[in-house]
Every structure is written in structure tokens, then in C-alpha cells.
N, C-alpha and C positions, 0 to 999 in steps of 0.2 A: 337714851331709852334703854331701860333694862329689858332683858329678853326672858320671857316666860317659856316659849317653845319656838323651835325652828323646824320647818318641814325638811325632812332629810332628802327629799327629791328636788323640790323646786326652790328651797331656801327661803320661803316666805317666813317672816318672823311675826310673832304676836307678843306684845309687851305684857299681857295679863290674861288670866283665864277669861275674864269678862270680854276682852277684845276677841279672843278665839271664839267664844260663844256667839258673839255678834256677827261674825264673818259668815256671810250668806253662802260661801263656798264650803263651809263645814257641815258635815252630815253626821248626826248622832246615830250610829248604826248598830250598837250592840252593848251588851252587859255580860261579862264573863264572871259568873258567880263562883266563889270558893266557899262553900257552905261550912266547912270545918274551920276555915280562917277567913270569915267575911271581910275583915279589914284589908285583905289582899285582893278583894274583888276588883275588877277592872271595867272601866267605861271605855268604849271603842268609838273613835271618831274617824271619818274619812275626809280628807281634803280633796274636794271635787273640783278644784280649779283646773283650767285648761292645761292639758299635758301633765297632770299630776295624778292623783288617785291614791296617795299614801294614806295608810291607816295608822293612827296613833292609839296608844293605850295610856290611860291615866288611872292610878289607884283611886279607888272611890273616896278615900279621905281627902283628896284634892277638892271635892265638891261639898263636903259636910258643912261648910259655911253657909250654904244655901238651904240646908235642911229646915223644915218647919219646926222640928223639935230635936233635942239631942239624940244621936244614934248610939245604940249600945254595942253594936257589932257582936251579937250573940250567935253562937253556932246554931245551924239549922240542919234539918235532915234531908234536904234536896229531893223533894217529891214524896216523902214518906209521911208528912203531916196529914191528919185526917181529911182536911178540906183543901188539900193542895190542888192548885189549878195547873201546875206544871210549867209555869212561865220561866222559871230559872233554869230549866233543863234545855232551853233553846236560847242560844246566845243572841239571836236576832230579835227575840221577843222583848219589847220594851213596854208591854201592857202593865197596867196596875194590878196589884195582887189584892184579892178580896178575902184571903184566908184569915180566919180569926185566930188561928193557932200558930202560924209561922213567924218566927223572929225575923226572917228575911223580908217580911212585908215592909218594914220601915226603910230598907234599902231600895225597894222598888218604888216607894213613895218619893224617895230622893230622885229617882230616874224621871218621875213625872215633873218634878220641879225643874230639873235641867232641861227637859223637853220644852216646858212652858217658857223658860228664859230664852231659848233659841227662837221659838215662835214669836214671842213678844218683840224680839229684836228684828225679826223678818217683817213684822207688821208696822214697825216704826218708820 
């Protein structure tokens, strides 16, 4: 079994990103935006297994294979767009973006895809 990720506290191993997303003990808890370098943005997950609680970060490009359309990683202004809702200013806010002007919107769309993959796996 090849190893995609190992928990640094409890040593749980996941062989793939898909396996990690299917793990009911994983919680998708945050998005750390880097508006000047959006390709460096991070998705944050916490392993909520018994006696664990470790938080992992993954570069957003780890998840681009799930995107509904190609992601351009365009620089954005971080709250200065005309119709900005301020979601990217809050790491814990995983809400979709409805801005018509922000290039960061497509990154937030990817967050919704990741969330839906985790929920679909929980329902299965």
C-alpha cells in the first residue's frame, strides 16, 4: 500500500486522497487563502479520531482534479472586490462565494466540491 498521508499523532495512514476524504473521522475545517499567491492556499482538515485531533494542511492544487472546470489561480484583492462577501477573510468559513468580480470565487467553488465529496461518502 502506498502512503498518501500519515497522521503525525496517531499514525493512521491513508493510501489516497479519496480514502482520506472517505474517512468519517476527518473534518474539513478551513481554507487559508493566499490572495496574492492563490496556488499556495491551503485546505485544513482535522483528524477527529479518538485521542487524536491533529490538523493537516494540504495545498489547494492537491484537490484541483475534483474541480468542475480548470482553475486559473488568479490573484485577488482579499475583500476589496466590489461585491465581496468576506468569506476568504475567515479561515473557518467554507461558504460558497457569490461575487461576480472575484477571481477567488472558483477556489471557493472547489471547496464546495470537496465538502460534497465528504458528505457523499458519509451518506454511502
